[in-house]
C-alpha positions, 0 to 999 in steps of 0.5 A, a space after each residue: 588526531 582526535 578532531 579528525 577521528 570525531 569528524 569523521 564519525 559525525 558524517 558517518 552518524 549523520 549519513 546513516 541517519 539521512 539514508 535510515 529517513 529516506 527509507 522511511 519516508 518512501 510512500 509516506 502519503 499512501 502509508 498514511 492514507 492506508 491507515 486512515 482508510 484501510 488498516 481498519 478492515 485489512 489491519 496495519 499489516 496488511 494481514 486481513 482478518 482470518 477468513 472475513 477480510 482478505 489479506 493485502 499482504 502476500 495476495 495474489 489478488 492484489 498482484 493479478 488484478 491491480 485494475 480490480 483493486 483500483 476500482 474496489 478502493 473507489 466503488 467498493 466490492 461485493 461477492 465471492 472473491 478467492 485470494 491466495 485459495 481462500 474465498 471472501 464474501 464480505 462486502 468491502 465499502 468504496 472510497 468515493 471521495 478518494 482522488 485517483 491520486 489518492 488511490 494510487 498512493 494507496 496501491 503503490 504503497 500497498 504493493 511495496 508494504 509488508 514483502 510485497 513487490 507488486 510493481 507500481 501503478 501510475 494515474 493514467 492507469 487508474 484513471 483508465 480502470 476508474 472510467 472503465 467502471 
């Protein structure tokens, strides 16, 4: 009687562990790229820095202007921009060394991180937006 119960418990724990691990690896490459290239300014949780660096978490700009965000990751941004009703005017350096695939991974991570639900970006979309610059 104890052996079948132990086997069932073991199966439950393994299933729970796999389910949890799968959720933690979603957008892992994008998360790692974000932490390496973006978090220094936008911070680990995408909250930005007061009125200097705009937030990515809950950002209406990110939600409404994915093409501008993709181009901004590659080429940088200058000039005032309004995010969630607040104007920011600090230049953002570009990351010209990032491939289209890496930019898409970053975008798809930040589009789904911190409660964001902003959809996904495809490589074809990013390629077109980058070429339009």
